[in-house]
C-alpha positions, -999 to 999 in steps of 0.1 A, spaced: -64 273 132 -55 268 167 -23 256 180 -32 219 182 -47 219 147 -15 235 134 5 208 151 -17 181 137 -14 194 101 24 197 104 25 162 119 3 148 91 26 163 65 57 147 82 41 114 84 28 117 48 63 124 34 77 95 54 49 72 40 56 84 4 93 77 7 89 43 23 62 33 -3 84 43 -32 114 25 -17 93 -6 -9 83 -7 -46 116 1 -62 140 -23 -43 120 -53 -57 133 -45 -92 171 -50 -84 161 -79 -61 144 -97 -90 174 -89 -113 197 -105 -87 176 -137 -79 155 -141 -110 119 -149 -114 120 -181 -92 138 -163 -64 112 -134 -67 85 -160 -64 99 -173 -32 102 -139 -16 67 -128 -27 52 -159 -11 61 -148 23 63 -110 20 25 -105 25 29 -116 62 54 -88 67 32 -64 48 3 -71 72 25 -65 102 37 -32 87 1 -20 80 -11 -29 115 19 -13 132 20 19 110 -16 27 104 -42 6 122 -31 3 158 -11 36 162 -40 56 148 -65 40 171 -42 43 202 -35 80 196 -72 86 191 -81 69 225 -53 88 243 -65 121 228 -101 115 238 -92 106 274 -67 136 277 -96 159 267 -115 146 297 -85 154 319 -81 118 329 -43 111 331 -50 77 348 -72 67 319 -45 77 294 -21 55 312 -46 27 313 -50 30 275 -12 26 271 -10 -3 294 -41 -23 281 -31 -16 245 4 -29 252 -8 -61 269 -34 -68 243 -11 -63 214 15 -84 231 -12 -112 231 -20 -105 194 16 -106 185 20 -139 202 -10 -153 184 4 -143 151 39 -156 161 24 -189 171 2 -193 141 31 -187 117 57 -205 137 37 -237 146 16 -236 114 44 -229 89 43 -264 75 5 -263 71 6 -229 54 34 -240 31 14 -271 22 -16 -249 14 6 -228 -9 17 -261 -26 55 -256 -17 67 -273 15 101 -257 10 86 -224 21 79 -236 56 113 -224 70 108 -189 56 73 -187 70 84 -198 104 112 -172 104 87 -145 94 69 -151 126 96 -132 147 88 -96 137 53 -100 151 68 -102 186 78 -65 181 41 -55 174 33 -40 209 65 -18 210 60 -5 175 23 2 178 21 17 212 52 38 209 40 52 176 5 58 190 19 77 220 40 100 198 11 107 174 -12 115 203 13 141 214 16 155 179 53 145 178 55 129 144 93 129 139 100 97 158 74 75 140 84 90 106 121 85 114 114 50 127 94 41 95 121 54 72 150 38 90 131 5 92 126 4 54 162 16 46 177 -11 69 154 -38 55 162 -29 19 199 -28 24 199 -61 42 178 -78 16 198 -65 -14 233 -69 3 227 -104 15 212 -114 -18 242 -103 -37 266 -121 -12 246 -154 -12 242 -154 -50 280 -151 -53 283 -180 -29 259 -200 -50 235 -205 -21 200 -220 -28 172 -195 -37 153 -207 -5 183 -198 16 184 -163 -1 147 -161 7 155 -166 44 181 -139 43 154 -116 28 132 -124 57 161 -117 81 163 -82 65 126 -77 74 133 -87 110 164 -64 111 142 -36 97 115 -40 124 142 -42 151 157 -9 138 122 7 139 119 -4 176 154 9 184 146 43 170 114 46 188 129 36 222 157 61 216 132 90 212 112 77 241 143 78 263 150 114 251 114 123 262 121 108 296 96 79 291 108 45 304 92 11 299 107 1 332 77 17 349 54 -7 331 38 -32 355 9 -56 354 -25 -41 360 -58 -60 365 -84 -60 337 -116 -39 344 -149 -42 326 -143 -8 309 -112 -22 293 -133 -41 269 -139 -9 250 -102 -4 245 -98 -39 232 -129 -36 210 -118 -3 194 -83 -17 187 -97 -49 172 -126 -37 152 -121 -1 145 -83 -2 144 -84 -31 119 -110 -14 98 -89 18 96 -58 -3 86 -78 -23 60 -73 2 32 -35 1 37 -36 -37 39 -58 -42 8 -32 -48 -17 -10 -69 4 -40 -90 14 -46 -96 -24 -9 -107 -26 -16 -131 2 -46 -146 -16 -24 -150 -46 4 -166 -25 -20 -191 -11 -33 -206 -43 -18 -192 -76 13 -215 -76 -6 -246 -64 -34 -241 -90 -8 -237 -118 8 -271 -107 -26 -287 -105 -34 -275 -140 -5 -296 -153 24 -271 -153 57 -283 -139 67 -271 -105 98 -252 -117 79 -236 -146 50 -227 -122 74 -209 -99 87 -189 -128 53 -180 -140 43 -169 -105 75 -148 -102 67 -131 -136 31 -124 -124 46 -109 -92 64 -83 -113 32 -65 -113 34 -57 -76 61 -29 -78 44 -14 -109 11 -14 -90 26 2 -59 43 29 -80 11 35 -99 -11 41 -69 16 62 -50 -3 95 -58 -36 82 -46 -19 66 -15 -2 100 -8 -34 119 -13 -53 96 10 -28 101 38 -29 139 34 -67 143 31 -78 123 62 -69 150 88 -83 179 65 -116 162 60 -118 151 96 -112 186 108 -139 200 85 -163 171 94 -159 176 131 -164 213 128 -197 206 108 -184 225 78 -205 204 54 -198 223 22 -161 221 28 -163 184 34 -182 180 0 -158 203 -19 -127 184 -5 -143 151 -12 -150 159 -48 -116 174 -54 -99 144 -39 -119 119 -60 -112 140 -91 -74 140 -85 -73 103 -74 -93 93 -105 -73 115 -128 -39 102 -116 -51 66 -113 -65 66 -148 -34 82 -163 -10 59 -145 -30 28 -155 -34 38 -192 3 48 -193 15 16 -178 -7 -5 -201 6 13 -232 43 9 -223 41 -24 -205 64 -43 -229 94 -19 -229 88 -12 -192 89 -49 -184 120 -53 -204 137 -23 -188 129 -33 -153 130 -71 -154 153 -79 -183 127 -94 -207 91 -89 -218 77 -121 -205 41 -120 -192 34 -85 -206 -1 -94 -215 -8 -106 -179 7 -75 -164 -12 -52 -188 -45 -66 -176 -31 -64 -140 -24 -26 -144 -61 -19 -146 -58 -24 -108 -39 8 -106 -70 28 -116 -94 8 -93 -71 9 -63 -65 46 -67 -102 53 -66 -108 28 -37 -79 42 -15 -90 79 -21 -126 73 -13 -118 51 17 -96 80 31 -125 104 26 -149 80 44 -123 76 72 -121 113 76 -158 113 81 -157 86 107 -171 60 84 -146 32 83 -165 -1 84 -182 -2 50 -149 1 31 -133 -25 54 -161 -51 51 -162 -47 13 -124 -54 12 -129 -84 34 -157 -98 11 -136 -91 -19 -108 -113 -6 -133 -142 -6 -143 -132 -42 -106 -130 -52 -97 -165 -38 -129 -180 -54 -122 -164 -88 -86 -176 -86 -99 -212 -82 -123 -207 -111 -100 -188 -136 -64 -200 -131 -69 -236 -142 -82 -224 -176 -63 -191 -181 -32 -194 -159 -18 -161 -144 -40 -142 -168 -69 -155 -148 -52 -143 -115 -50 -108 -130 -86 -109 -140 -96 -121 -105 -78 -92 -89 -95 -67 -113 -130 -81 -108 -126 -82 -70 -114 -46 -69 -144 -36 -92 -166 -50 -64 -149 -28 -37 -150 2 -59 -187 -2 -65 -194 -4 -28 -173 26 -17 -186 48 -46 -221 40 -35 -213 48 1 -196 82 -7 -225 92 -29 -248 85 0 -227 108 23 -219 137 0 -241 134 -30 -230 133 -67 -193 135 -71 -184 141 -107 -205 150 -138 -204 134 -172 -185 161 -188 -155 153 -165 -154 117 -178 -156 129 -214 -126 152 -209 -107 126 -190 -113 100 -218 -102 125 -243 -69 130 -224 -63 93 -221 -70 87 -258 -47 115 -269 -19 101 -245 -24 65 -258 -24 76 -295 9 95 -289 25 66 -271 15 41 -297 28 63 -326 62 64 -310 62 26 -304 52 20 -340 85 35 -353 106 10 -370 129 3 -340 133 -28 -318 121 -12 -286 124 -44 -266 155 -58 -282 177 -47 -253 173 -31 -219 189 1 -232 164 4 -261 136 -4 -238 148 23 -213 150 48 -242 115 38 -253 102 43 -217 119 76 -213 105 90 -246 70 77 -243 65 86 -206 77 122 -213 55 125 -244 25 108 -227 25 128 -195 29 161 -216 1 151 -240 -23 140 -212 -19 170 -190 -20 194 -220 -53 180 -232 -71 178 -199 -58 212 -189 -70 229 -220 -103 212 -218 -108 227 -183 -108 195 -162 -100 216 -132 -114 250 -121 -91 278 -111 -101 274 -74 -93 237 -76 -59 244 -91 -50 266 -61 -57 237 -38 -36 212 -58 0 208 -48 22 226 -74 -10 239 -91 6 272 -99 36 255 -115 12 234 -137 -4 266 -149 29 281 -159 38 249 -179 4 244 -196 -8 279 -198 -38 296 -183 -70 277 -178 -97 283 -204 
């Protein structure tokens, strides 16, 4: 491994750790937030959060990755003038994109709130427009650092942004609830937290740029050239396609924000009751995020590994890494989905104070398995330079999701919304599996699925036997917490003991899995 490859791998590890931390934090803070503001307050926040989630994905994954790639390509050609041009054109173009988003949300807030069926959301949507003005600074700065294999600033920026955002949201919510402010005012305070977080991220990046001797004061207007179209096209088309995987779940949230509440009201449910039902349905978001964290982390880690092997034309290594990644993503996704479904009632009570909507959330947890497979395969395809098939399938699935919401929610309520999410993700998973099979051939064999099902069945049986004990597991949060602690511990041990003893992984694969040697010490030598 040459010096630049070593730097790339170290940098990828730093960014992966930062991404894991921020994703876990982003999921966990919603639990105390819901406990503070209740289901209706949670509904209000979740209606506007997807807009921030889109900004975060674009400024963390989509645009910085594409900018760093374009800078690296031009640097290899020894064209410092072209490198500067990429930075300037990207900044100007993303300034325009940020202004477009700002204008759409600011001027169209009333229209969007009306579309959602809740005019009181217009103030929050308008306020959410301001972070988009920071898009060029966030994206170009991160792209420049990543192109120079200096990953500490973007990682530190990402972490600081989330920490400040979470502290602002929770702190202001506690203060305003004590002051008996309206839930919509608290929602505005939560949006302020998002703006404070984004501003913190920019401040951190500017601080590191200053330390590197880079100053934005040298930035000046340059005229557009015909060749600049390629920069804009790559940012718009390829950059967005790269970020589509990280935006997938938040885009599904946006589809739900646009029509779940309004469809519930149209079906005859009162406005206040519909807000509560949507808030209960939104409890699934932190559970889903935590469930797919392994697959998300894996996807972030494998892209540079597979990309390096693919560019070096090490075909067999690409296939081997792809198969192992799919195996790990499917294994953890299936285990997390089955585990969450089995303990959904005590988990719901432990996290959100009651077991309301557990049936809806149980169906929604199937998404953990589907999203894990999709994110893993999308990362493999991205490493092989194939980003458009997965992106377009996600775009089409959003249309399917929106249409299925319209069809299912009037008859089945939020259970229909859960079903719409699952069916839409099945479509995406089918497309990406077909594409990866075309690129690398067969992935897993029938014996793998038989052994996986055996592990899931054993885990589920063990959990249900514990829950059948004559104890009121959901009678209080303390009992629900005890139930979760016991069932999770027993379920994880049973699942891994079964799949390990059945030889789901080979010795060579275990050596490549993080903590593989420790697993062998816990569960014994492979058969």
